[in-house]
Structure formats: C-alpha cells, structure tokens
C-alpha positions in Angstrom: -84.5 -24.4 44.2 -81.4 -24.3 46.4 -79.4 -27.0 44.5 -80.3 -25.3 41.1 -78.8 -22.1 42.6 -75.6 -23.8 43.6 -75.2 -25.6 40.1 -75.6 -22.2 38.4 -73.1 -20.6 40.7 -70.6 -23.2 40.3 -71.2 -23.0 36.5 -70.7 -19.4 36.3 -67.5 -19.7 38.4 -66.1 -22.5 36.3 -66.7 -20.1 33.0 -64.7 -17.1 34.7 -62.1 -19.3 35.4 -61.6 -20.5 31.8 -61.9 -16.8 30.7 -59.2 -15.9 32.8 -57.1 -18.8 31.7 -57.5 -17.7 28.3 -56.4 -14.2 28.8 -53.6 -15.5 30.7 -52.4 -17.6 27.7 -52.9 -14.7 25.3 -50.9 -12.1 27.3 -48.1 -14.8 27.1 -48.0 -15.2 23.8 -47.9 -11.4 23.3 -45.2 -10.9 25.9 -42.2 -9.6 24.6 -38.9 -11.3 24.8 -35.8 -10.0 26.0 -34.6 -6.4 24.6 -38.3 -5.4 24.9 -39.8 -6.5 21.4 -41.3 -9.6 20.4 -40.4 -11.9 17.5 -43.6 -10.7 15.3 -42.6 -7.0 16.3 -39.0 -7.3 15.1 -40.0 -9.0 11.7 -42.9 -6.8 11.1 -42.7 -3.1 9.6 -43.0 -0.3 11.8 -44.5 2.8 11.1 -42.9 6.2 12.6 -44.0 9.7 11.8 -45.9 8.5 8.7 -43.0 6.6 7.4 -42.7 2.9 6.8 -39.4 1.4 8.5 -38.4 -2.2 7.7 -35.3 -4.0 9.5 -33.9 -5.1 6.1 -30.4 -4.2 7.1 -29.6 -7.3 9.3 -31.2 -9.9 7.0 -29.3 -8.5 4.1 -25.8 -8.4 5.9 -26.5 -12.1 7.0 -27.2 -13.1 3.1 -24.1 -11.1 2.0 -22.0 -12.9 4.5 -23.3 -16.4 3.4 -22.3 -15.2 -0.3 -18.6 -14.2 0.9 -18.5 -17.6 2.6 -19.0 -19.4 -0.7 -16.4 -17.3 -2.5 -13.3 -19.2 -1.1 -13.8 -22.7 -2.7 -13.8 -20.9 -6.2 -10.0 -19.9 -5.5 -9.2 -23.4 -4.0 -10.4 -24.9 -7.2 -8.7 -22.6 -9.3 -5.3 -22.9 -7.5 -5.9 -26.9 -8.0 -6.7 -26.6 -11.5 -3.6 -24.4 -12.4 -1.3 -26.5 -10.3 -2.4 -30.0 -11.8 -2.5 -28.5 -15.3 1.1 -26.9 -14.5 2.7 -30.2 -13.6 1.1 -32.1 -16.2 2.5 -30.0 -19.0 5.7 -29.5 -17.3 6.3 -33.1 -17.3 5.2 -33.0 -20.9 7.0 -30.1 -21.9 9.0 -32.3 -24.5 5.7 -32.9 -26.3 5.0 -29.2 -26.7 7.0 -27.2 -29.3 7.2 -23.5 -30.0 9.0 -20.5 -28.1 10.5 -21.6 -25.0 11.8 -19.6 -22.0 11.5 -21.6 -18.7 10.0 -25.1 -18.4 7.6 -24.4 -15.2 6.8 -20.7 -16.5 6.2 -22.3 -20.1 3.7 -24.8 -18.7 2.1 -22.1 -16.3 1.8 -19.8 -19.2 0.2 -22.7 -21.4 -2.4 -23.4 -18.8 -3.6 -19.8 -18.5 -3.5 -19.4 -22.2 -5.3 -22.6 -22.5 -7.9 -21.8 -19.8 -8.8 -18.4 -21.2 -9.0 -19.7 -24.7 -6.6 -17.0 -26.1 -4.4 -19.6 -27.9 -1.7 -17.4 -29.1 -0.1 -20.5 -30.8 3.5 -19.8 -29.6 3.2 -22.9 -27.5 1.2 -26.0 -29.1 1.0 -29.6 -28.1 3.0 -31.8 -30.5 1.8 -35.4 -29.6 -1.4 -37.3 -29.4 -1.4 -37.4 -25.5 -0.6 -33.5 -25.1 -3.3 -32.9 -27.6 -6.0 -34.7 -25.6 -4.6 -33.4 -22.4 -5.2 -29.9 -23.9 -9.0 -30.7 -25.1 -9.7 -31.7 -21.7 -8.0 -29.0 -20.0 -9.6 -26.1 -22.2 -13.3 -27.2 -21.6 -12.6 -27.5 -17.7 -10.9 -24.1 -17.8 -13.8 -22.3 -19.7 -16.3 -23.8 -17.1 -14.2 -22.6 -14.1 -13.3 -19.1 -15.6 -17.1 -18.5 -16.1 -17.8 -19.5 -12.6 -14.9 -17.2 -11.2 -16.3 -14.1 -13.2 -19.6 -14.9 -12.0 -18.7 -15.2 -8.4 -16.4 -12.2 -8.4 -19.2 -9.9 -10.4 -21.7 -11.2 -7.7 -19.4 -10.5 -4.7 -18.8 -6.8 -5.8 -22.3 -6.0 -6.4 -23.6 -7.5 -3.0 -21.1 -5.3 -1.4 -22.4 -2.3 -3.2 -25.8 -3.2 -2.3 -24.7 -3.6 1.5 -23.7 0.0 1.4 -27.0 1.2 -0.4 -29.0 -0.5 2.2 -26.9 1.0 5.1 -27.6 4.3 3.7 -31.4 3.8 3.3 -31.5 2.2 6.7 -30.0 5.3 8.4 -32.1 7.8 6.6 -35.2 5.9 7.3 -37.0 7.6 4.3 -38.0 4.4 2.0 -40.3 1.6 2.2 -39.8 -1.7 1.2 -40.8 -1.4 -2.5 -38.6 1.7 -3.0 -35.6 -0.2 -1.3 -36.2 -3.1 -4.0 -36.6 -0.6 -6.8 -33.3 1.1 -6.0 -31.3 -2.1 -5.3 -32.1 -3.4 -8.9 -31.4 0.0 -10.4 -28.0 0.0 -8.7 -27.3 -3.5 -9.3 -27.5 -3.2 -13.1 -25.5 0.1 -12.9 -22.8 -1.3 -10.8 -22.4 -4.2 -13.4 -22.0 -1.9 -16.3 -19.6 0.2 -14.5 -17.5 -2.8 -12.9 -17.1 -4.2 -16.7 -16.1 -1.0 -18.4 -13.6 -0.2 -15.5 -12.0 -3.8 -15.9 -11.9 -3.5 -19.6 -10.3 -0.1 -19.5 -7.8 -1.0 -16.8 -6.8 -4.3 -19.0 -6.4 -2.3 -22.0 -4.2 0.5 -20.5 -2.1 -1.7 -18.4 -1.4 -4.2 -21.2 -0.4 -2.0 -23.6 1.8 0.0 -21.6 3.5 -3.5 -20.6 4.0 -4.6 -24.2 5.2 -1.3 -25.3 8.1 -1.2 -22.7 8.8 -5.0 -21.9 8.1 -6.6 -25.1 9.4 -3.7 -27.1 6.4 -3.7 -29.1 5.0 -0.2 -30.8 2.3 1.2 -29.8 -0.2 -0.1 -32.5 1.1 -3.7 -32.2 1.0 -3.4 -28.4 -2.7 -2.3 -28.7 -3.2 -5.1 -31.3 -2.0 -7.7 -29.1 -4.1 -6.5 -26.1 -7.3 -6.4 -28.0 -6.6 -10.0 -29.4 -5.9 -11.1 -25.7 -8.8 -9.7 -24.2 -11.4 -10.8 -26.8 -9.7 -14.1 -26.8 -9.0 -13.9 -30.4 -5.4 -15.0 -30.1 -4.2 -14.6 -33.9 -0.7 -15.6 -32.8 1.4 -13.1 -34.9 1.8 -11.1 -31.8 2.2 -12.6 -28.4 4.4 -12.7 -25.0 7.8 -14.1 -26.2 10.0 -13.1 -22.7 9.9 -14.6 -19.6 8.7 -11.3 -17.9 5.9 -11.1 -20.5 4.7 -14.5 -19.8 4.9 -14.0 -16.3 2.7 -10.9 -16.9 0.3 -12.8 -18.9 
C-alpha cells in the first residue's frame, strides 16, 4: 500500500510539472516582441471603437518603393537605345536623304521619329543597309516605347494610391474591403485624367511652337500636331528647322 501511494504521488507530480512546462511554452509564444506588440498582432486587423483598422500603409509603401526602384533601368535602356541609334545613323548620314540641318541633330531626330513610328518622310533611308537598320530600329523602339509608357503610368498611379492610403490611414474610418474598392476606383480615374492631361498639353504646346517657330498658320500647326500625336506622319507638314527638330 505504501509503495502504491508513493507511485501515485510521483505520477501526479510529473503530470503537474508537464502542465507547467506547456503553459510556460505557450506564454513564451504569446509574449510580445520589442515595441509591446507581437508579430501576429502587427499583421492582424485591430478593432477600435467599432471600426476595423488594418496596418496597410507600411506594406503599400514598401511595394511602391520596390516599383520605384525598378523604374531607373528603363531610362538607362532608353539612353542606350537613342545613343546607339544616333551614332549609327550619324555614321550612315550619307545614306539618308531629305531635308538636312545638322548631322548629329538629324540623326537624333531620325531616331526619335522612327522610334515613335511618326515617320514624317522628310528624312528617309536611301540604301539597303540603312533600310535594314531602320527596320530593326523601329521594332525595338516600339517595344521600348510601350514599356516606358507603361512604367510611367503605373508609377504615377501608384504615387496617387499612396496618397489615398495615407489619407484613409489617418482617418481610420475604412476597412480593408472599402480600401480595396476605393483604390480600384481611383486607379481608373487617375489613368483617365493622366491620359487626357498629357494629350491636351501636347496639343497646346505643339501647336503654339509650330505657329511661332516653324511659321505655320494655326490650322497647319494643329494639323501637324494631330498627325504627330496619332503617329500618322503624312509628311506634308513636319519640323524643318534645327530648333523644330530639337523640340520634336
């Protein structure tokens, strides 16, 4: 009998010790890190005064900073593309015919006109090598131009999204579903406003420049701008001066 009681006592003490260890491990897992909050608490939504609050601002800012970091290589590719093309067409300037002003400026102007697929026709390749080079250059330029426009539009829209998220974060009135809905609506709106603003500015600035610098009348200036913006490039009206080609 005495041995049985001793075994039961040892067994109960062992079970109590095991329960204490489990509680200690659980408390350590729930213990907050530096700053007074645990990692789970940071990532989970919090409710205060009946309003669900989510820590979306730091995550959104980190994502936008990554997008901004990837924006620089696009400009480096554009600079390398224009530099290489300008050098090639400058060396092959005797194989290009048309209205010429300055060798280097004409080569750069021809590169931009080719890349944007405007093709006024005032400068055209006049040999087999120049024509093949222009074919390669135009397809490469179209791809690069599309990439640049896409990156620029996304960058501006993401900046606006950061502003919206900051405002919502300060107001602390919206839940995650409302924030996602608001961001989607604002993204479409900002893209439309951005495209319309760029188009209007190009039309006004280009028309005024052609009217005063290229000495075109108002209708011809507007006509040239429209054919340029839409990449029609009829060729009957184009930039024929050094200042005009620098602007183009």
